[in-house]
N, CA, C and O of each residue as an XYZ file, in Angstrom:
716
protein
N     104.521     73.697     80.922
C     103.967     74.134     82.193
C     103.096     75.259     82.106
O     102.986     76.043     83.049
N     102.447     75.397     80.999
C     101.586     76.643     80.773
C     100.281     76.374     81.593
O      99.841     75.225     81.639
N      99.668     77.369     82.221
C      98.452     77.295     82.950
C      97.737     78.553     82.777
O      98.366     79.550     82.423
N      96.374     78.607     83.011
C      95.536     79.742     83.069
C      95.224     80.080     84.587
O      94.438     79.393     85.239
N      95.815     81.061     85.055
C      95.649     81.536     86.542
C      94.391     82.076     86.654
O      94.248     83.175     86.119
N      93.391     81.567     87.238
C      91.964     82.126     87.463
C      91.425     82.433     86.100
O      90.754     83.443     85.888
N      91.720     81.564     85.188
C      91.130     81.678     83.777
C      91.406     82.912     83.019
O      90.781     83.127     81.980
N      92.319     83.767     83.468
C      92.518     85.054     82.979
C      93.874     85.192     82.336
O      93.976     85.757     81.247
N      94.832     84.740     82.914
C      96.265     85.059     82.427
C      96.931     83.714     82.274
O      96.923     82.898     83.196
N      97.535     83.471     81.055
C      98.368     82.290     80.856
C      99.822     82.418     81.201
O     100.571     83.159     80.565
N     100.209     81.695     82.207
C     101.762     81.775     82.556
C     102.141     80.524     83.045
O     101.287     79.719     83.416
N     103.527     80.241     83.088
C     104.151     79.161     83.634
C     104.353     79.406     85.133
O     104.386     80.563     85.553
N     104.485     78.381     85.933
C     104.797     78.506     87.307
C     106.035     79.377     87.614
O     106.035     80.109     88.603
N     106.985     79.312     86.857
C     108.233     79.994     87.055
C     107.935     81.497     86.843
O     108.392     82.349     87.604
N     107.117     81.803     85.737
C     106.809     83.303     85.591
C     105.936     83.758     86.756
O     106.139     84.862     87.261
N     105.039     83.009     87.171
C     104.286     83.413     88.316
C     105.023     83.713     89.570
O     104.602     84.534     90.385
N     106.196     83.001     89.730
C     106.960     83.121     90.880
C     108.178     83.938     90.656
O     109.044     84.034     91.526
N     108.263     84.554     89.452
C     109.316     85.445     89.174
C     110.629     84.721     89.233
O     111.595     85.263     89.770
N     110.713     83.495     88.695
C     111.843     82.609     88.835
C     112.651     82.642     87.684
O     112.221     83.143     86.646
N     113.930     82.093     87.775
C     114.882     81.947     86.668
C     114.258     80.900     85.829
O     113.319     80.221     86.246
N     114.824     80.750     84.530
C     114.193     79.706     83.586
C     114.326     78.247     84.280
O     115.291     77.890     84.954
N     113.297     77.551     84.020
C     113.000     76.223     84.438
C     113.980     75.264     83.821
O     114.210     75.331     82.613
N     114.579     74.360     84.601
C     115.426     73.252     84.028
C     114.664     71.968     84.288
O     113.784     71.857     85.142
N     115.104     70.950     83.427
C     114.471     69.830     83.620
C     115.090     68.887     84.741
O     116.296     68.656     84.837
N     114.162     68.403     85.526
C     114.661     67.639     86.768
C     114.377     66.108     86.398
O     114.015     65.807     85.261
N     114.548     65.193     87.361
C     114.172     63.794     87.162
C     112.791     63.594     87.010
O     112.018     64.348     87.602
N     112.342     62.623     86.251
C     111.108     62.274     85.843
C     110.521     63.344     85.191
O     111.147     63.867     84.270
N     109.182     63.858     85.574
C     108.511     65.008     85.025
C     108.713     66.260     85.785
O     108.001     67.223     85.502
N     109.638     66.362     86.757
C     109.877     67.479     87.487
C     110.627     68.591     86.735
O     111.500     68.357     85.900
N     110.225     69.803     87.092
C     110.926     70.958     86.605
C     111.447     71.802     87.804
O     110.705     71.979     88.771
N     112.623     72.296     87.773
C     113.511     72.857     88.795
C     113.497     74.429     88.544
O     113.773     74.840     87.418
N     113.199     75.269     89.515
C     113.300     76.623     89.283
C     114.049     77.274     90.533
O     114.014     76.800     91.668
N     114.755     78.472     90.141
C     115.447     79.200     91.193
C     115.129     80.558     90.991
O     114.858     80.986     89.869
N     115.147     81.396     92.187
C     115.083     82.783     92.107
C     115.866     83.320     93.200
O     116.240     82.642     94.157
N     116.130     84.672     93.021
C     116.886     85.325     94.167
C     116.222     86.629     94.545
O     115.863     87.370     93.630
N     116.026     86.978     95.790
C     115.330     88.200     96.187
C     116.391     89.263     95.851
O     117.571     89.156     96.184
N     115.819     90.413     95.086
C     116.614     91.522     94.876
C     116.839     92.346     96.247
O     117.803     93.097     96.397
N     116.041     92.169     97.040
C     116.065     92.999     98.336
C     117.220     92.379     99.337
O     118.175     93.026     99.768
N     116.959     91.083     99.601
C     117.708     90.436    100.565
C     118.873     89.554     99.899
O     119.887     89.302    100.550
N     118.719     89.132     98.701
C     119.834     88.284     98.158
C     119.505     86.841     98.550
O     120.213     85.921     98.141
N     118.392     86.617     99.373
C     118.191     85.175     99.735
C     117.553     84.460     98.450
O     116.736     84.960     97.676
N     118.154     83.084     98.395
C     117.673     82.377     97.234
C     116.492     81.421     97.507
O     116.246     80.983     98.630
N     115.779     81.128     96.398
C     114.778     80.028     96.406
C     115.195     78.958     95.481
O     115.696     79.234     94.390
N     114.998     77.689     95.896
C     115.083     76.550     95.057
C     113.839     75.815     95.184
O     113.381     75.598     96.306
N     113.226     75.394     94.088
C     111.962     74.809     94.178
C     111.931     73.771     92.904
O     112.723     73.818     91.963
N     110.948     72.900     93.044
C     110.632     71.891     92.069
C     109.111     71.721     91.919
O     108.364     71.772     92.896
N     108.651     71.508     90.597
C     107.213     71.337     90.421
C     106.893     70.268     89.433
O     107.650     70.028     88.492
N     105.849     69.664     89.624
C     105.340     68.564     88.669
C     103.833     68.888     88.352
O     103.005     69.041     89.249
N     103.548     68.978     87.059
C     102.100     69.202     86.872
C     101.416     68.024     86.977
O     102.008     66.947     86.901
N     100.064     68.115     87.168
C      99.134     66.835     87.254
C      99.161     66.159     85.991
O      99.354     66.770     84.940
N      98.964     64.852     86.054
C      98.868     63.966     84.830
C      97.419     64.158     84.253
O      97.255     63.797     83.087
N      96.435     64.643     84.880
C      95.044     64.787     84.424
C      94.785     66.263     84.419
O      95.343     67.050     85.183
N      93.844     66.606     83.447
C      93.376     68.037     83.454
C      92.267     68.111     84.416
O      91.529     67.163     84.687
N      92.184     69.420     84.972
C      91.170     69.866     85.861
C      90.482     70.928     85.178
O      90.817     71.293     84.051
N      89.409     71.499     85.907
C      88.751     72.704     85.317
C      89.240     74.029     86.068
O      89.308     74.059     87.297
N      89.542     75.009     85.347
C      89.905     76.261     86.151
C      88.534     77.022     86.600
O      87.449     76.441     86.583
N      88.660     78.092     86.917
C      87.499     78.856     87.603
C      86.452     79.205     86.462
O      85.262     79.355     86.738
N      86.947     79.330     85.153
C      86.016     79.641     84.123
C      85.488     78.340     83.473
O      84.590     78.341     82.630
N      86.120     77.215     83.934
C      85.615     75.733     83.277
C      86.659     75.395     82.107
O      86.459     74.409     81.397
N      87.657     76.136     81.932
C      88.611     75.730     80.996
C      89.546     74.589     81.504
O      89.695     74.461     82.719
N      90.153     73.791     80.673
C      90.924     72.732     81.023
C      92.310     73.477     81.614
O      92.830     74.422     81.020
N      92.789     72.966     82.759
C      94.068     73.423     83.430
C      94.613     72.241     84.168
O      93.971     71.197     84.283
N      95.761     72.416     84.648
C      96.580     71.442     85.404
C      96.960     71.949     86.803
O      97.335     73.114     86.933
N      96.880     71.154     87.813
C      97.440     71.675     89.166
C      98.941     71.305     89.097
O      99.398     70.480     88.306
N      99.649     71.989     89.991
C     101.107     71.636     90.084
C     101.334     71.307     91.652
O     100.795     71.928     92.568
N     102.180     70.279     91.792
C     102.765     69.874     93.092
C     104.012     70.550     93.246
O     104.818     70.451     92.321
N     104.318     71.237     94.280
C     105.544     72.141     94.475
C     106.223     71.812     95.701
O     105.605     71.817     96.766
N     107.525     71.509     95.628
C     108.324     71.518     96.910
C     109.357     72.613     96.688
O     110.005     72.675     95.643
N     109.504     73.521     97.746
C     110.050     74.798     97.646
C     110.835     75.081     98.879
O     110.363     74.762     99.970
N     112.060     75.686     98.783
C     112.706     76.308     99.990
C     112.993     77.620     99.597
O     113.722     77.852     98.632
N     112.435     78.559    100.324
C     112.565     80.050    100.141
C     112.818     80.667    101.396
O     112.019     80.537    102.324
N     114.033     81.433    101.516
C     114.359     82.222    102.810
C     114.459     81.169    104.055
O     114.126     81.498    105.194
N     114.934     79.914    103.736
C     115.174     78.964    104.802
C     113.891     78.217    105.163
O     113.919     77.393    106.077
N     112.806     78.460    104.511
C     111.524     77.859    104.879
C     111.087     76.963    103.876
O     110.878     77.378    102.736
N     110.920     75.722    104.198
C     110.439     74.507    103.394
C     108.896     74.539    103.210
O     108.147     74.636    104.182
N     108.458     74.457    101.968
C     106.909     74.395    101.719
C     106.707     73.257    100.808
O     107.539     72.968     99.948
N     105.608     72.606    100.986
C     105.123     71.528    100.118
C     103.611     71.897     99.824
O     102.793     71.936    100.743
N     103.284     72.155     98.572
C     101.912     72.569     98.368
C     101.454     72.103     96.915
O     102.190     71.575     96.081
N     100.142     72.387     96.771
C      99.495     72.148     95.395
C      99.063     73.373     95.065
O      98.289     74.002     95.787
N      99.558     73.850     93.868
C      98.949     75.052     93.150
C      97.852     74.641     92.408
O      98.043     73.871     91.466
N      96.594     75.075     92.709
C      95.330     74.650     92.235
C      94.699     75.547     91.138
O      94.763     76.760     91.338
N      94.143     75.142     90.091
C      93.552     75.934     89.077
C      92.395     76.830     89.417
O      91.966     77.609     88.566
N      91.880     76.759     90.592
C      90.616     77.419     91.075
C      91.016     78.167     92.551
O      92.003     77.796     93.187
N      90.317     79.032     92.917
C      90.326     79.408     94.271
C      89.861     78.377     95.150
O      88.774     77.830     94.966
N      90.671     78.067     96.148
C      90.547     76.873     97.185
C      89.453     77.243     98.170
O      89.418     78.347     98.713
N      88.613     76.338     98.371
C      87.536     76.657     99.424
C      88.115     76.803    100.726
O      88.998     76.032    101.100
N      87.680     77.747    101.453
C      87.876     78.072    102.894
C      87.086     77.214    103.762
O      85.859     77.159    103.673
N      87.775     76.533    104.610
C      87.027     75.559    105.565
C      87.219     75.915    107.035
O      86.680     75.211    107.889
N      87.970     76.986    107.382
C      88.047     77.416    108.717
C      89.394     78.062    108.885
O      90.081     78.384    107.915
N      89.752     78.242    110.111
C      91.129     78.821    110.449
C      91.651     78.289    111.790
O      90.866     77.725    112.552
N      92.923     78.443    112.106
C      93.466     77.919    113.301
C      93.342     79.024    114.308
O      92.729     80.058    114.046
N      93.966     78.787    115.539
C      93.918     79.948    116.484
C      94.754     81.089    116.310
O      94.638     82.075    117.038
N      95.574     81.016    115.405
C      96.517     82.184    114.811
C      95.884     82.727    113.602
O      96.586     83.499    112.949
N      94.702     82.479    113.173
C      94.031     83.104    112.206
C      94.419     82.661    110.719
O      93.977     83.235    109.724
N      95.244     81.637    110.686
C      95.742     81.048    109.394
C      94.505     80.354    108.746
O      93.827     79.522    109.347
N      94.279     80.753    107.515
C      92.990     80.060    106.864
C      93.390     78.582    106.281
O      94.466     78.286    105.762
N      92.360     77.801    106.474
C      92.618     76.370    106.091
C      91.507     75.875    105.133
O      90.405     76.406    104.995
N      92.009     74.680    104.434
C      91.070     74.044    103.598
C      91.189     72.615    103.859
O      92.264     72.255    104.340
N      90.272     71.700    103.632
C      90.284     70.318    103.911
C      90.826     69.555    102.694
O      90.199     69.603    101.635
N      91.862     68.917    102.791
C      92.612     68.167    101.645
C      92.456     66.800    102.077
O      92.572     66.452    103.252
N      92.178     65.987    101.065
C      92.327     64.485    100.943
C      93.297     64.155     99.886
O      93.315     64.667     98.767
N      94.255     63.087    100.420
C      95.211     62.599     99.478
C      95.388     61.022     99.681
O      95.027     60.428    100.697
N      95.957     60.466     98.639
C      96.404     59.025     98.680
C      97.787     59.031     98.079
O      98.065     59.693     97.078
N      98.651     58.260     98.737
C     100.034     57.954     98.268
C      99.936     56.534     97.590
O      99.439     55.603     98.223
N     100.380     56.373     96.380
C     100.284     55.205     95.734
C      98.966     54.470     95.817
O      97.960     55.061     95.426
N      98.874     53.279     96.273
C      97.540     52.627     96.517
C      97.363     52.460     97.909
O      96.682     51.508     98.290
N      97.900     53.287     98.786
C      97.698     53.323    100.230
C      96.414     53.831    100.703
O      95.482     54.059     99.932
N      96.353     54.022    102.043
C      95.012     54.422    102.576
C      94.785     55.998    102.087
O      95.714     56.730    101.745
N      93.606     56.327    102.110
C      93.150     57.629    101.951
C      93.300     58.406    103.238
O      92.855     58.008    104.314
N      93.969     59.563    103.057
C      94.177     60.440    104.326
C      93.672     61.799    104.058
O      93.570     62.218    102.904
N      93.355     62.495    105.087
C      92.840     63.906    105.045
C      93.280     64.778    106.243
O      93.573     64.314    107.345
N      93.296     66.025    105.931
C      93.713     66.894    107.032
C      93.585     68.345    106.586
O      93.565     68.626    105.388
N      93.497     69.271    107.542
C      93.484     70.662    107.151
C      94.871     71.153    106.592
O      95.895     70.937    107.240
N      94.897     71.802    105.411
C      96.138     72.415    104.957
C      95.900     73.858    104.838
O      94.800     74.362    104.611
N      97.088     74.539    105.019
C      97.081     75.943    104.956
C      96.679     76.452    103.506
O      96.973     75.760    102.532
N      96.070     77.548    103.372
C      95.922     78.204    102.093
C      96.819     79.496    102.020
O      96.921     80.304    102.943
N      97.434     79.583    100.846
C      98.287     80.636    100.738
C      97.568     82.064    100.453
O      96.341     82.141    100.407
N      98.312     83.054    100.287
C      97.655     84.347    100.215
C      97.026     84.644     98.965
O      96.218     85.565     98.845
N      97.410     83.811     97.933
C      96.596     83.890     96.541
C      95.298     83.226     96.551
O      94.404     83.433     95.731
N      95.250     82.362     97.597
C      93.856     81.535     97.661
C      93.929     80.349     96.611
O      92.979     79.568     96.534
N      94.973     80.213     95.852
C      94.950     79.250     94.941
C      95.910     78.167     95.040
O      96.181     77.449     94.077
N      96.471     78.027     96.287
C      97.454     77.025     96.646
C      97.142     76.577     98.027
O      96.719     77.374     98.864
N      97.344     75.296     98.291
C      97.095     74.772     99.694
C      98.162     73.653    100.035
O      98.478     72.862     99.147
N      98.643     73.577    101.112
C      99.588     72.645    101.528
C     100.225     72.930    102.982
O      99.601     73.523    103.862
N     101.429     72.481    103.123
C     102.164     72.634    104.318
C     103.163     73.614    104.108
O     104.034     73.336    103.285
N     103.220     74.901    104.792
C     103.984     75.983    104.433
C     104.967     76.181    105.691
O     105.680     77.183    105.754
N     104.978     75.328    106.551
C     105.939     75.481    107.887
C     106.857     74.150    107.900
O     106.385     73.019    107.783
N     108.087     74.406    108.042
C     109.163     73.489    107.966
C     108.797     72.176    108.557
O     109.014     71.181    107.866
N     108.240     72.020    109.812
C     108.127     70.722    110.529
C     107.029     69.981    109.767
O     107.177     68.786    109.513
N     105.885     70.674    109.377
C     104.839     70.005    108.840
C     105.190     69.526    107.254
O     104.828     68.450    106.777
N     105.924     70.492    106.592
C     106.264     70.270    105.154
C     107.220     69.015    105.073
O     107.054     68.120    104.244
N     108.180     69.030    105.959
C     109.174     67.894    106.102
C     108.518     66.670    106.438
O     108.880     65.653    105.847
N     107.632     66.607    107.274
C     106.849     65.476    107.644
C     106.074     64.933    106.436
O     106.150     63.732    106.179
N     105.356     65.729    105.706
C     104.641     65.362    104.516
C     105.561     64.818    103.454
O     105.338     63.739    102.906
N     106.621     65.594    103.165
C     107.717     65.206    102.300
C     108.223     63.786    102.477
O     108.293     62.998    101.533
N     108.564     63.496    103.687
C     109.067     62.276    104.103
C     108.010     61.103    103.814
O     108.369     59.970    103.493
N     106.702     61.484    103.958
C     105.699     60.499    103.777
C     105.547     60.094    102.276
O     104.969     59.061    101.937
N     106.082     60.939    101.443
C     105.872     60.589     99.945
C     107.238     60.106     99.339
O     107.245     59.780     98.152
N     108.373     60.040    100.059
C     109.589     59.573     99.576
C     109.438     58.117     99.110
O     108.886     57.238     99.772
N     109.972     57.966     97.933
C     109.862     56.591     97.314
C     108.509     56.187     96.572
O     108.367     55.143     95.936
N     107.533     57.173     96.751
C     106.237     56.868     96.128
C     106.332     57.152     94.551
O     107.174     57.891     94.040
N     105.408     56.502     93.914
C     105.215     56.735     92.495
C     104.203     57.682     92.102
O     104.272     58.287     91.032
N     103.156     57.849     93.026
C     102.010     58.568     92.638
C     101.430     59.196     93.832
O     101.476     58.606     94.912
N     100.874     60.384     93.709
C     100.046     61.178     94.696
C      98.885     61.705     94.024
O      98.924     62.368     92.987
N      97.823     61.369     94.681
C      96.471     61.991     94.154
C      96.004     62.853     95.285
O      96.022     62.353     96.410
N      95.570     64.133     95.127
C      95.163     65.100     95.949
C      93.696     65.549     95.552
O      93.453     65.867     94.388
N      92.766     65.570     96.490
C      91.547     66.088     96.199
C      91.271     67.462     96.904
O      91.180     67.466     98.132
N      91.142     68.565     96.234
C      90.712     69.861     96.797
C      89.419     70.316     96.300
O      88.948     69.871     95.253
N      88.803     71.229     97.053
C      87.593     71.823     96.515
C      87.709     73.356     96.096
O      88.250     74.130     96.886
N      87.272     73.767     95.012
C      87.256     75.214     94.681
C      85.767     75.481     94.409
O      84.899     75.356     95.272
N      85.539     75.862     93.122
C      84.110     75.891     92.634
C      83.535     74.476     92.645
O      82.323     74.291     92.764
N      84.415     73.478     92.520
C      83.919     72.084     92.491
C      85.098     71.140     92.980
O      86.283     71.473     92.957
N      84.650     70.001     93.395
C      85.777     69.115     94.002
C      86.308     68.359     92.832
O      85.611     67.799     91.987
N      87.682     68.398     92.867
C      88.476     67.742     91.819
C      89.699     66.942     92.339
O      90.288     67.346     93.342
N      90.061     65.927     91.752
C      91.204     65.080     92.114
C      92.365     65.413     90.983
O      92.146     65.419     89.772
N      93.625     65.684     91.597
C      94.758     65.867     90.619
C      95.702     64.676     90.953
O      95.974     64.331     92.103
N      96.161     64.099     89.847
C      97.177     62.964     90.060
C      98.677     63.384     89.647
O      98.932     63.902     88.560
N      99.532     63.136     90.521
C     100.805     63.656     90.154
C     101.831     62.380     90.103
O     101.816     61.534     90.997
N     102.620     62.317     89.115
C     103.597     61.349     88.845
C     104.842     61.770     89.699
O     105.409     62.799     89.331
N     105.308     61.153     90.720
C     106.327     61.564     91.728
C     107.694     60.896     91.317
O     108.620     60.978     92.124
N     107.878     60.281     90.195
C     109.145     59.760     89.754
C     110.129     60.784     90.055
O     109.876     61.958     89.784
N     111.304     60.421     90.629
C     112.222     61.407     90.970
C     112.216     62.148     92.316
O     113.110     62.941     92.614
N     111.230     61.876     93.079
C     110.884     62.651     94.323
C     112.043     62.565     95.321
O     112.307     63.523     96.047
N     112.704     61.470     95.358
C     113.916     61.402     96.214
C     114.903     62.504     95.926
O     115.198     63.344     96.777
N     115.396     62.485     94.741
C     116.308     63.551     94.344
C     115.898     64.962     94.527
O     116.649     65.811     95.006
N     114.722     65.183     94.145
C     114.098     66.562     94.225
C     114.008     66.926     95.727
O     114.391     68.024     96.131
N     113.505     65.999     96.525
C     113.368     66.391     97.938
C     114.659     66.448     98.703
O     114.707     67.078     99.759
N     115.742     65.801     98.208
C     117.109     65.836     98.985
C     117.659     67.251     98.524
O     118.215     67.947     99.374
N     117.529     67.728     97.179
C     118.028     68.915     96.734
C     117.375     70.188     97.378
O     117.989     71.180     97.769
N     116.110     69.996     97.416
C     115.364     71.287     98.063
C     115.554     71.306     99.519
O     115.683     72.367    100.129
N     115.575     70.092    100.122
C     115.837     70.251    101.698
C     117.277     70.664    102.009
O     117.494     71.369    102.995
N     118.239     70.268    101.236
C     119.612     70.733    101.385
C     119.650     72.245    101.275
O     120.415     72.887    101.994
N     118.813     72.858    100.360
C     118.867     74.245    100.202
C     118.376     74.947    101.371
O     118.730     76.096    101.638
N     117.551     74.259    102.082
C     116.982     74.747    103.444
C     117.906     74.468    104.574
O     117.598     74.919    105.677
N     119.085     73.727    104.428
C     119.913     73.383    105.419
C     119.427     72.326    106.312
O     119.809     72.227    107.477
N     118.547     71.505    105.735
C     117.900     70.330    106.507
C     118.427     69.020    105.935
O     119.175     69.025    104.958
N     118.052     67.939    106.519
C     118.242     66.662    106.009
C     117.200     65.831    106.145
O     116.283     66.061    106.933
N     117.255     64.823    105.407
C     115.890     63.872    105.302
C     115.978     62.851    106.582
O     115.108     61.989    106.699
N     116.968     62.949    107.477
C     117.047     61.925    108.562
C     116.294     62.434    109.658
O     116.194     61.780    110.695
């Protein structure tokens, strides 16, 4: 799960998140945990790297990661992108957004505005209700393809084998259920 963040520093997702060592999950998923030294609150997450290589900011090969995470009781589902994500606007509260397009298995192509995180290199659903809705939409799926734009528009394909187990464990850590 090595990557080059902004083309400058090579690190794993767990290192970037200051997480405990990654353990193997179902399929190609890797599970990570961390605990806040300040509050003691825990984070449980899972990530799967894209099956295909993309270009990072400097044009070197890199992979995106699809992440499902519960931290401080907040569920997030997002794509960690190898480039700074294009800013496409903001909502009434000032949250910056990017336009994402995705396809689940061989279903219809969908699109919507996704939140951009503070690093500007991840986009997705960072609020419980929206994250849970997106996560439910991919349960039982084999594949997710996401198109985001940074310096260029690229498509990342993710093998979702094991998403049911991953989703159940992460959602449970947030005190939620899939029902």
